[in-house]
C-alpha positions, 0 to 999 in steps of 0.5 A: 551360896554368897561368897566374898572376894577380896578387893582387887581380885577382879578374875575371882569377882567375875566368876562369882558374879557369873555363878550367881547369875547363871540361873537368873540369866539362862534364855527359855528353851529355844531361845538365845540372848542376842542383845542385853539393854541396861537402864541406870539409877541416878546414883549410877547403879545398874536398875534393869538389865533386859535380855532379848532374842533379836527384838523379842524381850526374853526377860528383865533383871531388876536390881534393888540397891540399899546404901550402894549394897545390892540387896536383890536381883528379881527376874520378870 
């Protein structure tokens, strides 16, 4: 469910982001996320977020942007 948060309402925004990403960010059974690594696009937006359990890559989230607006997040 998409929701909008007014500018300056940071606590609400963080809760909305957490809720939206909760399923995408879940570690596989028996694993735990111990490290996050990011890559960035030239415009400063996040390109990927990789989650690790120690040195083992668990998954990568890829962020797709259009004119500064986040359009899609996919997990691989």
